[in-house]
mmCIF file of the N, C-alpha and C atoms, coordinates in Angstrom:
data_MODEL
# 
_entry.id   MODEL 
# 
loop_
_atom_site.group_PDB 
_atom_site.id 
_atom_site.type_symbol 
_atom_site.label_atom_id 
_atom_site.label_alt_id 
_atom_site.label_comp_id 
_atom_site.label_asym_id 
_atom_site.label_entity_id 
_atom_site.label_seq_id 
_atom_site.pdbx_PDB_ins_code 
_atom_site.Cartn_x 
_atom_site.Cartn_y 
_atom_site.Cartn_z 
_atom_site.occupancy 
_atom_site.B_iso_or_equiv 
_atom_site.pdbx_formal_charge 
_atom_site.auth_seq_id 
_atom_site.auth_comp_id 
_atom_site.auth_asym_id 
_atom_site.auth_atom_id 
_atom_site.pdbx_PDB_model_num 
ATOM 1   N N  . MET A 1 1  ? 0.906  -1.407 -0.454 1.00 0.00 ? 1  MET A N  1 
ATOM 2   C CA . MET A 1 1  ? -0.146 -0.022 0.085  1.00 0.00 ? 1  MET A CA 1 
ATOM 3   C C  . MET A 1 1  ? 0.917  1.409  -0.186 1.00 0.00 ? 1  MET A C  1 
ATOM 4   N N  . THR A 1 2  ? 0.810  2.246  -0.609 1.00 0.00 ? 2  THR A N  1 
ATOM 5   C CA . THR A 1 2  ? 1.066  3.502  -0.957 1.00 0.00 ? 2  THR A CA 1 
ATOM 6   C C  . THR A 1 2  ? 0.400  4.820  0.400  1.00 0.00 ? 2  THR A C  1 
ATOM 7   N N  . ILE A 1 3  ? 1.247  5.457  0.904  1.00 0.00 ? 3  ILE A N  1 
ATOM 8   C CA . ILE A 1 3  ? 0.621  6.736  2.075  1.00 0.00 ? 3  ILE A CA 1 
ATOM 9   C C  . ILE A 1 3  ? 1.839  7.740  1.668  1.00 0.00 ? 3  ILE A C  1 
ATOM 10  N N  . GLU A 1 4  ? 0.818  9.114  1.617  1.00 0.00 ? 4  GLU A N  1 
ATOM 11  C CA . GLU A 1 4  ? 1.478  10.593 1.406  1.00 0.00 ? 4  GLU A CA 1 
ATOM 12  C C  . GLU A 1 4  ? 2.068  10.805 2.883  1.00 0.00 ? 4  GLU A C  1 
ATOM 13  N N  . VAL A 1 5  ? 3.347  10.510 2.729  1.00 0.00 ? 5  VAL A N  1 
ATOM 14  C CA . VAL A 1 5  ? 3.630  11.653 3.776  1.00 0.00 ? 5  VAL A CA 1 
ATOM 15  C C  . VAL A 1 5  ? 3.992  13.139 4.114  1.00 0.00 ? 5  VAL A C  1 
ATOM 16  N N  . LYS A 1 6  ? 3.561  14.111 4.877  1.00 0.00 ? 6  LYS A N  1 
ATOM 17  C CA . LYS A 1 6  ? 4.544  15.032 4.518  1.00 0.00 ? 6  LYS A CA 1 
ATOM 18  C C  . LYS A 1 6  ? 4.820  15.303 6.118  1.00 0.00 ? 6  LYS A C  1 
ATOM 19  N N  . PHE A 1 7  ? 6.050  16.152 6.179  1.00 0.00 ? 7  PHE A N  1 
ATOM 20  C CA . PHE A 1 7  ? 6.499  16.262 7.481  1.00 0.00 ? 7  PHE A CA 1 
ATOM 21  C C  . PHE A 1 7  ? 7.034  17.757 7.512  1.00 0.00 ? 7  PHE A C  1 
ATOM 22  N N  . ASN A 1 8  ? 6.285  18.410 8.659  1.00 0.00 ? 8  ASN A N  1 
ATOM 23  C CA . ASN A 1 8  ? 5.707  19.578 8.379  1.00 0.00 ? 8  ASN A CA 1 
ATOM 24  C C  . ASN A 1 8  ? 7.180  20.228 9.486  1.00 0.00 ? 8  ASN A C  1 
ATOM 25  N N  . SER A 1 9  ? 6.960  19.606 10.245 1.00 0.00 ? 9  SER A N  1 
ATOM 26  C CA . SER A 1 9  ? 8.368  20.177 11.235 1.00 0.00 ? 9  SER A CA 1 
ATOM 27  C C  . SER A 1 9  ? 9.777  20.365 10.795 1.00 0.00 ? 9  SER A C  1 
ATOM 28  N N  . ASN A 1 10 ? 9.850  21.497 10.796 1.00 0.00 ? 10 ASN A N  1 
ATOM 29  C CA . ASN A 1 10 ? 11.938 22.210 10.243 1.00 0.00 ? 10 ASN A CA 1 
ATOM 30  C C  . ASN A 1 10 ? 12.385 21.106 10.341 1.00 0.00 ? 10 ASN A C  1 
ATOM 31  N N  . GLU A 1 11 ? 12.553 20.447 11.686 1.00 0.00 ? 11 GLU A N  1 
ATOM 32  C CA . GLU A 1 11 ? 13.525 19.816 11.712 1.00 0.00 ? 11 GLU A CA 1 
ATOM 33  C C  . GLU A 1 11 ? 13.727 18.175 11.280 1.00 0.00 ? 11 GLU A C  1 
ATOM 34  N N  . LEU A 1 12 ? 12.244 17.904 10.545 1.00 0.00 ? 12 LEU A N  1 
ATOM 35  C CA . LEU A 1 12 ? 11.908 16.501 10.272 1.00 0.00 ? 12 LEU A CA 1 
ATOM 36  C C  . LEU A 1 12 ? 12.065 16.642 8.700  1.00 0.00 ? 12 LEU A C  1 
ATOM 37  N N  . ALA A 1 13 ? 11.691 18.118 8.608  1.00 0.00 ? 13 ALA A N  1 
ATOM 38  C CA . ALA A 1 13 ? 11.580 18.099 6.971  1.00 0.00 ? 13 ALA A CA 1 
ATOM 39  C C  . ALA A 1 13 ? 13.004 17.936 6.119  1.00 0.00 ? 13 ALA A C  1 
ATOM 40  N N  . GLU A 1 14 ? 14.004 18.703 7.221  1.00 0.00 ? 14 GLU A N  1 
ATOM 41  C CA . GLU A 1 14 ? 15.585 18.614 6.414  1.00 0.00 ? 14 GLU A CA 1 
ATOM 42  C C  . GLU A 1 14 ? 15.971 17.402 7.182  1.00 0.00 ? 14 GLU A C  1 
ATOM 43  N N  . ASN A 1 15 ? 15.512 16.611 7.402  1.00 0.00 ? 15 ASN A N  1 
ATOM 44  C CA . ASN A 1 15 ? 16.254 14.701 7.293  1.00 0.00 ? 15 ASN A CA 1 
ATOM 45  C C  . ASN A 1 15 ? 15.330 14.060 7.087  1.00 0.00 ? 15 ASN A C  1 
ATOM 46  N N  . LEU A 1 16 ? 13.683 14.213 6.947  1.00 0.00 ? 16 LEU A N  1 
ATOM 47  C CA . LEU A 1 16 ? 13.202 13.202 6.466  1.00 0.00 ? 16 LEU A CA 1 
ATOM 48  C C  . LEU A 1 16 ? 12.363 13.329 4.754  1.00 0.00 ? 16 LEU A C  1 
ATOM 49  N N  . ARG A 1 17 ? 12.534 12.070 4.059  1.00 0.00 ? 17 ARG A N  1 
ATOM 50  C CA . ARG A 1 17 ? 11.694 12.550 3.367  1.00 0.00 ? 17 ARG A CA 1 
ATOM 51  C C  . ARG A 1 17 ? 10.163 12.501 2.794  1.00 0.00 ? 17 ARG A C  1 
ATOM 52  N N  . SER A 1 18 ? 9.709  13.803 2.562  1.00 0.00 ? 18 SER A N  1 
ATOM 53  C CA . SER A 1 18 ? 7.912  13.721 2.412  1.00 0.00 ? 18 SER A CA 1 
ATOM 54  C C  . SER A 1 18 ? 7.514  13.381 1.040  1.00 0.00 ? 18 SER A C  1 
ATOM 55  N N  . GLY A 1 19 ? 6.415  12.684 0.776  1.00 0.00 ? 19 GLY A N  1 
ATOM 56  C CA . GLY A 1 19 ? 6.194  11.951 -0.112 1.00 0.00 ? 19 GLY A CA 1 
ATOM 57  C C  . GLY A 1 19 ? 6.241  10.737 -0.055 1.00 0.00 ? 19 GLY A C  1 
ATOM 58  N N  . PRO A 1 20 ? 5.686  9.912  -1.604 1.00 0.00 ? 20 PRO A N  1 
ATOM 59  C CA . PRO A 1 20 ? 4.877  8.478  -1.073 1.00 0.00 ? 20 PRO A CA 1 
ATOM 60  C C  . PRO A 1 20 ? 5.925  7.342  -0.372 1.00 0.00 ? 20 PRO A C  1 
ATOM 61  N N  . TYR A 1 21 ? 5.019  6.800  0.259  1.00 0.00 ? 21 TYR A N  1 
ATOM 62  C CA . TYR A 1 21 ? 5.986  5.063  1.144  1.00 0.00 ? 21 TYR A CA 1 
ATOM 63  C C  . TYR A 1 21 ? 5.347  4.298  0.688  1.00 0.00 ? 21 TYR A C  1 
ATOM 64  N N  . ASP A 1 22 ? 5.908  3.066  0.445  1.00 0.00 ? 22 ASP A N  1 
ATOM 65  C CA . ASP A 1 22 ? 5.246  2.217  0.014  1.00 0.00 ? 22 ASP A CA 1 
ATOM 66  C C  . ASP A 1 22 ? 5.234  0.992  1.579  1.00 0.00 ? 22 ASP A C  1 
ATOM 67  N N  . LEU A 1 23 ? 4.609  0.639  1.861  1.00 0.00 ? 23 LEU A N  1 
ATOM 68  C CA . LEU A 1 23 ? 4.355  -0.210 3.427  1.00 0.00 ? 23 LEU A CA 1 
ATOM 69  C C  . LEU A 1 23 ? 3.438  -1.150 3.380  1.00 0.00 ? 23 LEU A C  1 
ATOM 70  N N  . GLN A 1 24 ? 3.679  -2.492 4.292  1.00 0.00 ? 24 GLN A N  1 
ATOM 71  C CA . GLN A 1 24 ? 2.964  -3.371 4.375  1.00 0.00 ? 24 GLN A CA 1 
ATOM 72  C C  . GLN A 1 24 ? 1.346  -2.959 4.564  1.00 0.00 ? 24 GLN A C  1 
ATOM 73  N N  . GLU A 1 25 ? 0.454  -3.994 4.241  1.00 0.00 ? 25 GLU A N  1 
ATOM 74  C CA . GLU A 1 25 ? -1.003 -3.527 4.859  1.00 0.00 ? 25 GLU A CA 1 
ATOM 75  C C  . GLU A 1 25 ? -0.627 -4.138 6.344  1.00 0.00 ? 25 GLU A C  1 
ATOM 76  N N  . GLY A 1 26 ? -1.956 -2.889 7.070  1.00 0.00 ? 26 GLY A N  1 
ATOM 77  C CA . GLY A 1 26 ? -1.683 -2.819 8.111  1.00 0.00 ? 26 GLY A CA 1 
ATOM 78  C C  . GLY A 1 26 ? -0.659 -2.190 9.536  1.00 0.00 ? 26 GLY A C  1 
ATOM 79  N N  . ALA A 1 27 ? 0.236  -1.733 8.395  1.00 0.00 ? 27 ALA A N  1 
ATOM 80  C CA . ALA A 1 27 ? 1.270  -0.987 9.096  1.00 0.00 ? 27 ALA A CA 1 
ATOM 81  C C  . ALA A 1 27 ? 0.843  0.496  9.923  1.00 0.00 ? 27 ALA A C  1 
ATOM 82  N N  . THR A 1 28 ? 1.484  1.165  11.112 1.00 0.00 ? 28 THR A N  1 
ATOM 83  C CA . THR A 1 28 ? 1.041  1.819  11.837 1.00 0.00 ? 28 THR A CA 1 
ATOM 84  C C  . THR A 1 28 ? 1.745  3.232  11.246 1.00 0.00 ? 28 THR A C  1 
ATOM 85  N N  . VAL A 1 29 ? 1.460  4.370  12.076 1.00 0.00 ? 29 VAL A N  1 
ATOM 86  C CA . VAL A 1 29 ? 2.409  5.490  12.171 1.00 0.00 ? 29 VAL A CA 1 
ATOM 87  C C  . VAL A 1 29 ? 3.558  5.386  12.686 1.00 0.00 ? 29 VAL A C  1 
ATOM 88  N N  . ALA A 1 30 ? 3.452  5.101  13.634 1.00 0.00 ? 30 ALA A N  1 
ATOM 89  C CA . ALA A 1 30 ? 5.031  4.330  14.536 1.00 0.00 ? 30 ALA A CA 1 
ATOM 90  C C  . ALA A 1 30 ? 6.021  3.317  13.205 1.00 0.00 ? 30 ALA A C  1 
ATOM 91  N N  . ALA A 1 31 ? 5.288  2.656  12.375 1.00 0.00 ? 31 ALA A N  1 
ATOM 92  C CA . ALA A 1 31 ? 5.848  1.580  12.031 1.00 0.00 ? 31 ALA A CA 1 
ATOM 93  C C  . ALA A 1 31 ? 6.585  3.019  10.256 1.00 0.00 ? 31 ALA A C  1 
ATOM 94  N N  . LEU A 1 32 ? 5.607  3.524  9.808  1.00 0.00 ? 32 LEU A N  1 
ATOM 95  C CA . LEU A 1 32 ? 6.143  4.472  8.893  1.00 0.00 ? 32 LEU A CA 1 
ATOM 96  C C  . LEU A 1 32 ? 7.271  5.729  9.340  1.00 0.00 ? 32 LEU A C  1 
ATOM 97  N N  . LEU A 1 33 ? 7.108  6.031  10.502 1.00 0.00 ? 33 LEU A N  1 
ATOM 98  C CA . LEU A 1 33 ? 8.006  6.791  11.248 1.00 0.00 ? 33 LEU A CA 1 
ATOM 99  C C  . LEU A 1 33 ? 9.669  6.045  11.350 1.00 0.00 ? 33 LEU A C  1 
ATOM 100 N N  . GLU A 1 34 ? 9.012  4.859  11.625 1.00 0.00 ? 34 GLU A N  1 
ATOM 101 C CA . GLU A 1 34 ? 10.603 4.103  11.708 1.00 0.00 ? 34 GLU A CA 1 
ATOM 102 C C  . GLU A 1 34 ? 11.176 3.642  10.506 1.00 0.00 ? 34 GLU A C  1 
ATOM 103 N N  . ILE A 1 35 ? 10.570 3.700  9.185  1.00 0.00 ? 35 ILE A N  1 
ATOM 104 C CA . ILE A 1 35 ? 11.008 3.186  7.856  1.00 0.00 ? 35 ILE A CA 1 
ATOM 105 C C  . ILE A 1 35 ? 11.359 4.599  7.267  1.00 0.00 ? 35 ILE A C  1 
ATOM 106 N N  . ALA A 1 36 ? 11.078 5.544  7.657  1.00 0.00 ? 36 ALA A N  1 
ATOM 107 C CA . ALA A 1 36 ? 11.523 6.518  7.244  1.00 0.00 ? 36 ALA A CA 1 
ATOM 108 C C  . ALA A 1 36 ? 12.747 7.308  7.499  1.00 0.00 ? 36 ALA A C  1 
ATOM 109 N N  . GLN A 1 37 ? 12.928 6.852  9.201  1.00 0.00 ? 37 GLN A N  1 
ATOM 110 C CA . GLN A 1 37 ? 14.093 7.446  10.008 1.00 0.00 ? 37 GLN A CA 1 
ATOM 111 C C  . GLN A 1 37 ? 15.203 6.467  9.442  1.00 0.00 ? 37 GLN A C  1 
ATOM 112 N N  . SER A 1 38 ? 14.828 5.136  9.177  1.00 0.00 ? 38 SER A N  1 
ATOM 113 C CA . SER A 1 38 ? 15.851 3.788  8.822  1.00 0.00 ? 38 SER A CA 1 
ATOM 114 C C  . SER A 1 38 ? 16.352 4.865  7.356  1.00 0.00 ? 38 SER A C  1 
ATOM 115 N N  . GLU A 1 39 ? 15.383 4.492  6.255  1.00 0.00 ? 39 GLU A N  1 
ATOM 116 C CA . GLU A 1 39 ? 16.110 5.130  4.823  1.00 0.00 ? 39 GLU A CA 1 
ATOM 117 C C  . GLU A 1 39 ? 16.808 6.261  5.000  1.00 0.00 ? 39 GLU A C  1 
ATOM 118 N N  . ALA A 1 40 ? 16.573 7.301  5.802  1.00 0.00 ? 40 ALA A N  1 
ATOM 119 C CA . ALA A 1 40 ? 17.121 8.344  6.211  1.00 0.00 ? 40 ALA A CA 1 
ATOM 120 C C  . ALA A 1 40 ? 18.600 8.276  6.562  1.00 0.00 ? 40 ALA A C  1 
ATOM 121 N N  . GLY A 1 41 ? 18.644 7.454  7.576  1.00 0.00 ? 41 GLY A N  1 
ATOM 122 C CA . GLY A 1 41 ? 19.848 7.162  8.607  1.00 0.00 ? 41 GLY A CA 1 
ATOM 123 C C  . GLY A 1 41 ? 19.485 8.451  9.808  1.00 0.00 ? 41 GLY A C  1 
ATOM 124 N N  . PHE A 1 42 ? 18.855 8.774  10.553 1.00 0.00 ? 42 PHE A N  1 
ATOM 125 C CA . PHE A 1 42 ? 18.174 9.691  11.251 1.00 0.00 ? 42 PHE A CA 1 
ATOM 126 C C  . PHE A 1 42 ? 17.448 9.405  12.462 1.00 0.00 ? 42 PHE A C  1 
ATOM 127 N N  . VAL A 1 43 ? 17.643 9.814  13.779 1.00 0.00 ? 43 VAL A N  1 
ATOM 128 C CA . VAL A 1 43 ? 16.760 9.301  14.777 1.00 0.00 ? 43 VAL A CA 1 
ATOM 129 C C  . VAL A 1 43 ? 15.968 10.882 15.120 1.00 0.00 ? 43 VAL A C  1 
ATOM 130 N N  . ILE A 1 44 ? 15.383 10.421 15.563 1.00 0.00 ? 44 ILE A N  1 
ATOM 131 C CA . ILE A 1 44 ? 14.195 11.287 15.578 1.00 0.00 ? 44 ILE A CA 1 
ATOM 132 C C  . ILE A 1 44 ? 14.713 11.443 17.428 1.00 0.00 ? 44 ILE A C  1 
ATOM 133 N N  . PRO A 1 45 ? 14.964 13.125 17.887 1.00 0.00 ? 45 PRO A N  1 
ATOM 134 C CA . PRO A 1 45 ? 15.715 12.982 19.126 1.00 0.00 ? 45 PRO A CA 1 
ATOM 135 C C  . PRO A 1 45 ? 14.030 13.195 20.205 1.00 0.00 ? 45 PRO A C  1 
ATOM 136 N N  . ARG A 1 46 ? 14.674 12.032 21.396 1.00 0.00 ? 46 ARG A N  1 
ATOM 137 C CA . ARG A 1 46 ? 13.431 12.392 22.113 1.00 0.00 ? 46 ARG A CA 1 
ATOM 138 C C  . ARG A 1 46 ? 12.334 13.225 22.543 1.00 0.00 ? 46 ARG A C  1 
ATOM 139 N N  . GLU A 1 47 ? 13.526 14.591 22.339 1.00 0.00 ? 47 GLU A N  1 
ATOM 140 C CA . GLU A 1 47 ? 12.408 16.034 23.049 1.00 0.00 ? 47 GLU A CA 1 
ATOM 141 C C  . GLU A 1 47 ? 11.229 15.983 21.621 1.00 0.00 ? 47 GLU A C  1 
ATOM 142 N N  . LEU A 1 48 ? 11.906 15.835 20.769 1.00 0.00 ? 48 LEU A N  1 
ATOM 143 C CA . LEU A 1 48 ? 10.872 16.228 19.529 1.00 0.00 ? 48 LEU A CA 1 
ATOM 144 C C  . LEU A 1 48 ? 10.153 14.956 19.032 1.00 0.00 ? 48 LEU A C  1 
ATOM 145 N N  . ALA A 1 49 ? 10.072 13.959 19.073 1.00 0.00 ? 49 ALA A N  1 
ATOM 146 C CA . ALA A 1 49 ? 9.541  12.732 19.435 1.00 0.00 ? 49 ALA A CA 1 
ATOM 147 C C  . ALA A 1 49 ? 8.093  12.883 20.652 1.00 0.00 ? 49 ALA A C  1 
ATOM 148 N N  . GLU A 1 50 ? 8.355  13.387 21.127 1.00 0.00 ? 50 GLU A N  1 
ATOM 149 C CA . GLU A 1 50 ? 7.353  13.366 22.149 1.00 0.00 ? 50 GLU A CA 1 
ATOM 150 C C  . GLU A 1 50 ? 6.117  14.597 22.184 1.00 0.00 ? 50 GLU A C  1 
ATOM 151 N N  . ASN A 1 51 ? 7.072  15.170 20.901 1.00 0.00 ? 51 ASN A N  1 
ATOM 152 C CA . ASN A 1 51 ? 5.750  16.771 20.611 1.00 0.00 ? 51 ASN A CA 1 
ATOM 153 C C  . ASN A 1 51 ? 5.378  16.872 18.998 1.00 0.00 ? 51 ASN A C  1 
ATOM 154 N N  . LEU A 1 52 ? 4.932  15.322 18.443 1.00 0.00 ? 52 LEU A N  1 
ATOM 155 C CA . LEU A 1 52 ? 4.789  15.045 17.962 1.00 0.00 ? 52 LEU A CA 1 
ATOM 156 C C  . LEU A 1 52 ? 3.347  15.056 17.481 1.00 0.00 ? 52 LEU A C  1 
ATOM 157 N N  . VAL A 1 53 ? 2.660  15.539 16.444 1.00 0.00 ? 53 VAL A N  1 
ATOM 158 C CA . VAL A 1 53 ? 1.195  15.518 16.289 1.00 0.00 ? 53 VAL A CA 1 
ATOM 159 C C  . VAL A 1 53 ? 1.042  15.092 14.796 1.00 0.00 ? 53 VAL A C  1 
ATOM 160 N N  . PHE A 1 54 ? 0.382  14.074 15.105 1.00 0.00 ? 54 PHE A N  1 
ATOM 161 C CA . PHE A 1 54 ? -0.083 13.331 13.643 1.00 0.00 ? 54 PHE A CA 1 
ATOM 162 C C  . PHE A 1 54 ? -1.868 13.468 13.010 1.00 0.00 ? 54 PHE A C  1 
ATOM 163 N N  . LEU A 1 55 ? -1.764 13.918 11.834 1.00 0.00 ? 55 LEU A N  1 
ATOM 164 C CA . LEU A 1 55 ? -3.208 14.222 11.237 1.00 0.00 ? 55 LEU A CA 1 
ATOM 165 C C  . LEU A 1 55 ? -3.065 13.094 9.948  1.00 0.00 ? 55 LEU A C  1 
ATOM 166 N N  . TYR A 1 56 ? -4.146 12.309 10.339 1.00 0.00 ? 56 TYR A N  1 
ATOM 167 C CA . TYR A 1 56 ? -4.140 10.960 8.678  1.00 0.00 ? 56 TYR A CA 1 
ATOM 168 C C  . TYR A 1 56 ? -5.535 11.473 8.191  1.00 0.00 ? 56 TYR A C  1 
ATOM 169 N N  . ASP A 1 57 ? -5.539 11.199 7.128  1.00 0.00 ? 57 ASP A N  1 
ATOM 170 C CA . ASP A 1 57 ? -6.707 11.885 6.655  1.00 0.00 ? 57 ASP A CA 1 
ATOM 171 C C  . ASP A 1 57 ? -7.653 12.893 7.320  1.00 0.00 ? 57 ASP A C  1 
ATOM 172 N N  . ASN A 1 58 ? -6.695 14.075 7.633  1.00 0.00 ? 58 ASN A N  1 
ATOM 173 C CA . ASN A 1 58 ? -7.652 15.151 8.368  1.00 0.00 ? 58 ASN A CA 1 
ATOM 174 C C  . ASN A 1 58 ? -7.924 14.534 9.596  1.00 0.00 ? 58 ASN A C  1 
ATOM 175 N N  . ARG A 1 59 ? -7.357 13.774 10.141 1.00 0.00 ? 59 ARG A N  1 
ATOM 176 C CA . ARG A 1 59 ? -7.873 13.075 11.510 1.00 0.00 ? 59 ARG A CA 1 
ATOM 177 C C  . ARG A 1 59 ? -6.594 13.089 12.404 1.00 0.00 ? 59 ARG A C  1 
ATOM 178 N N  . HIS A 1 60 ? -7.065 13.898 13.774 1.00 0.00 ? 60 HIS A N  1 
ATOM 179 C CA . HIS A 1 60 ? -6.286 13.047 14.913 1.00 0.00 ? 60 HIS A CA 1 
ATOM 180 C C  . HIS A 1 60 ? -5.666 11.639 14.964 1.00 0.00 ? 60 HIS A C  1 
ATOM 181 N N  . ALA A 1 61 ? -4.557 11.595 14.950 1.00 0.00 ? 61 ALA A N  1 
ATOM 182 C CA . ALA A 1 61 ? -3.807 9.792  14.979 1.00 0.00 ? 61 ALA A CA 1 
ATOM 183 C C  . ALA A 1 61 ? -2.724 9.576  16.155 1.00 0.00 ? 61 ALA A C  1 
ATOM 184 N N  . ILE A 1 62 ? -2.827 8.959  16.410 1.00 0.00 ? 62 ILE A N  1 
ATOM 185 C CA . ILE A 1 62 ? -1.442 8.723  17.746 1.00 0.00 ? 62 ILE A CA 1 
ATOM 186 C C  . ILE A 1 62 ? -0.718 7.173  16.338 1.00 0.00 ? 62 ILE A C  1 
ATOM 187 N N  . PRO A 1 63 ? 0.817  7.051  17.510 1.00 0.00 ? 63 PRO A N  1 
ATOM 188 C CA . PRO A 1 63 ? 1.382  6.017  16.641 1.00 0.00 ? 63 PRO A CA 1 
ATOM 189 C C  . PRO A 1 63 ? 1.019  4.979  16.086 1.00 0.00 ? 63 PRO A C  1 
ATOM 190 N N  . GLU A 1 64 ? -0.077 4.475  17.254 1.00 0.00 ? 64 GLU A N  1 
ATOM 191 C CA . GLU A 1 64 ? -0.881 2.897  16.833 1.00 0.00 ? 64 GLU A CA 1 
ATOM 192 C C  . GLU A 1 64 ? -1.711 3.209  15.700 1.00 0.00 ? 64 GLU A C  1 
ATOM 193 N N  . THR A 1 65 ? -1.975 4.326  14.755 1.00 0.00 ? 65 THR A N  1 
ATOM 194 C CA . THR A 1 65 ? -3.179 3.878  14.518 1.00 0.00 ? 65 THR A CA 1 
ATOM 195 C C  . THR A 1 65 ? -2.591 3.392  12.638 1.00 0.00 ? 65 THR A C  1 
ATOM 196 N N  . ALA A 1 66 ? -3.853 2.420  12.264 1.00 0.00 ? 66 ALA A N  1 
ATOM 197 C CA . ALA A 1 66 ? -3.087 1.724  11.405 1.00 0.00 ? 66 ALA A CA 1 
ATOM 198 C C  . ALA A 1 66 ? -3.240 3.008  10.130 1.00 0.00 ? 66 ALA A C  1 
ATOM 199 N N  . LEU A 1 67 ? -2.765 2.397  9.087  1.00 0.00 ? 67 LEU A N  1 
ATOM 200 C CA . LEU A 1 67 ? -3.150 3.007  7.820  1.00 0.00 ? 67 LEU A CA 1 
ATOM 201 C C  . LEU A 1 67 ? -3.323 2.328  7.023  1.00 0.00 ? 67 LEU A C  1 
ATOM 202 N N  . SER A 1 68 ? -4.198 3.012  5.983  1.00 0.00 ? 68 SER A N  1 
ATOM 203 C CA . SER A 1 68 ? -4.583 2.527  4.644  1.00 0.00 ? 68 SER A CA 1 
ATOM 204 C C  . SER A 1 68 ? -4.531 2.704  3.401  1.00 0.00 ? 68 SER A C  1 
ATOM 205 N N  . ASP A 1 69 ? -4.454 1.854  2.611  1.00 0.00 ? 69 ASP A N  1 
ATOM 206 C CA . ASP A 1 69 ? -3.936 2.575  0.774  1.00 0.00 ? 69 ASP A CA 1 
ATOM 207 C C  . ASP A 1 69 ? -4.409 3.845  0.995  1.00 0.00 ? 69 ASP A C  1 
ATOM 208 N N  . GLY A 1 70 ? -3.707 4.486  0.119  1.00 0.00 ? 70 GLY A N  1 
ATOM 209 C CA . GLY A 1 70 ? -4.020 6.086  -0.404 1.00 0.00 ? 70 GLY A CA 1 
ATOM 210 C C  . GLY A 1 70 ? -4.206 7.084  0.539  1.00 0.00 ? 70 GLY A C  1 
ATOM 211 N N  . GLY A 1 71 ? -4.226 6.756  1.664  1.00 0.00 ? 71 GLY A N  1 
ATOM 212 C CA . GLY A 1 71 ? -4.032 7.452  2.835  1.00 0.00 ? 71 GLY A CA 1 
ATOM 213 C C  . GLY A 1 71 ? -3.186 8.839  2.767  1.00 0.00 ? 71 GLY A C  1 
ATOM 214 N N  . LYS A 1 72 ? -3.356 9.998  3.397  1.00 0.00 ? 72 LYS A N  1 
ATOM 215 C CA . LYS A 1 72 ? -2.167 10.735 3.465  1.00 0.00 ? 72 LYS A CA 1 
ATOM 216 C C  . LYS A 1 72 ? -2.173 11.254 5.171  1.00 0.00 ? 72 LYS A C  1 
ATOM 217 N N  . LEU A 1 73 ? -0.792 11.161 5.354  1.00 0.00 ? 73 LEU A N  1 
ATOM 218 C CA . LEU A 1 73 ? -0.578 11.322 6.736  1.00 0.00 ? 73 LEU A CA 1 
ATOM 219 C C  . LEU A 1 73 ? 0.310  12.802 7.099  1.00 0.00 ? 73 LEU A C  1 
ATOM 220 N N  . ARG A 1 74 ? 0.418  14.040 7.626  1.00 0.00 ? 74 ARG A N  1 
ATOM 221 C CA . ARG A 1 74 ? 1.224  14.983 8.159  1.00 0.00 ? 74 ARG A CA 1 
ATOM 222 C C  . ARG A 1 74 ? 1.368  14.980 9.433  1.00 0.00 ? 74 ARG A C  1 
ATOM 223 N N  . VAL A 1 75 ? 2.712  15.170 9.490  1.00 0.00 ? 75 VAL A N  1 
ATOM 224 C CA . VAL A 1 75 ? 3.431  14.917 10.710 1.00 0.00 ? 75 VAL A CA 1 
ATOM 225 C C  . VAL A 1 75 ? 3.687  16.345 11.046 1.00 0.00 ? 75 VAL A C  1 
ATOM 226 N N  . LEU A 1 76 ? 3.696  16.807 12.286 1.00 0.00 ? 76 LEU A N  1 
ATOM 227 C CA . LEU A 1 76 ? 3.944  18.555 12.774 1.00 0.00 ? 76 LEU A CA 1 
ATOM 228 C C  . LEU A 1 76 ? 4.363  18.336 14.090 1.00 0.00 ? 76 LEU A C  1 
ATOM 229 N N  . HIS A 1 77 ? 5.257  19.432 14.545 1.00 0.00 ? 77 HIS A N  1 
ATOM 230 C CA . HIS A 1 77 ? 5.004  19.846 15.444 1.00 0.00 ? 77 HIS A CA 1 
ATOM 231 C C  . HIS A 1 77 ? 3.981  20.341 16.337 1.00 0.00 ? 77 HIS A C  1 
ATOM 232 N N  . LYS A 1 78 ? 4.177  20.089 18.020 1.00 0.00 ? 78 LYS A N  1 
ATOM 233 C CA . LYS A 1 78 ? 2.907  20.527 18.601 1.00 0.00 ? 78 LYS A CA 1 
ATOM 234 C C  . LYS A 1 78 ? 3.364  22.247 18.901 1.00 0.00 ? 78 LYS A C  1 
ATOM 235 N N  . VAL A 1 79 ? 2.446  23.206 19.018 1.00 0.00 ? 79 VAL A N  1 
ATOM 236 C CA . VAL A 1 79 ? 2.474  24.140 18.863 1.00 0.00 ? 79 VAL A CA 1 
ATOM 237 C C  . VAL A 1 79 ? 2.081  24.530 20.025 1.00 0.00 ? 79 VAL A C  1 
ATOM 238 N N  . VAL A 1 80 ? 2.910  25.444 20.741 1.00 0.00 ? 80 VAL A N  1 
ATOM 239 C CA . VAL A 1 80 ? 2.139  25.743 22.569 1.00 0.00 ? 80 VAL A CA 1 
ATOM 240 C C  . VAL A 1 80 ? 2.875  27.173 22.725 1.00 0.00 ? 80 VAL A C  1 
ATOM 241 N N  . GLY A 1 81 ? 1.611  27.745 23.187 1.00 0.00 ? 81 GLY A N  1 
ATOM 242 C CA . GLY A 1 81 ? 1.330  29.557 23.327 1.00 0.00 ? 81 GLY A CA 1 
ATOM 243 C C  . GLY A 1 81 ? 0.622  29.826 23.952 1.00 0.00 ? 81 GLY A C  1 
ATOM 244 N N  . GLY A 1 82 ? 0.707  31.272 24.211 1.00 0.00 ? 82 GLY A N  1 
ATOM 245 C CA . GLY A 1 82 ? -0.631 31.973 24.289 1.00 0.00 ? 82 GLY A CA 1 
ATOM 246 C C  . GLY A 1 82 ? -0.806 33.275 24.387 1.00 0.00 ? 82 GLY A C  1 
# 
């Protein structure tokens, strides 16, 4: 299956490839992130990983969210302020 991914966090966008990823059926957001990191030879720093927000087909997602063919995933950095 193919998932379209867009990394919107500056640090991730500089190090991980946005675009289509071919995954096995039943893959999760976490599995996709592992593949992206492995492909790039880059490990997402823990401080950043703890503050990521996932939108899958315009709905909030978590690392355990199962992906399906043709889906679109956006990976954003949580913004805090007031």
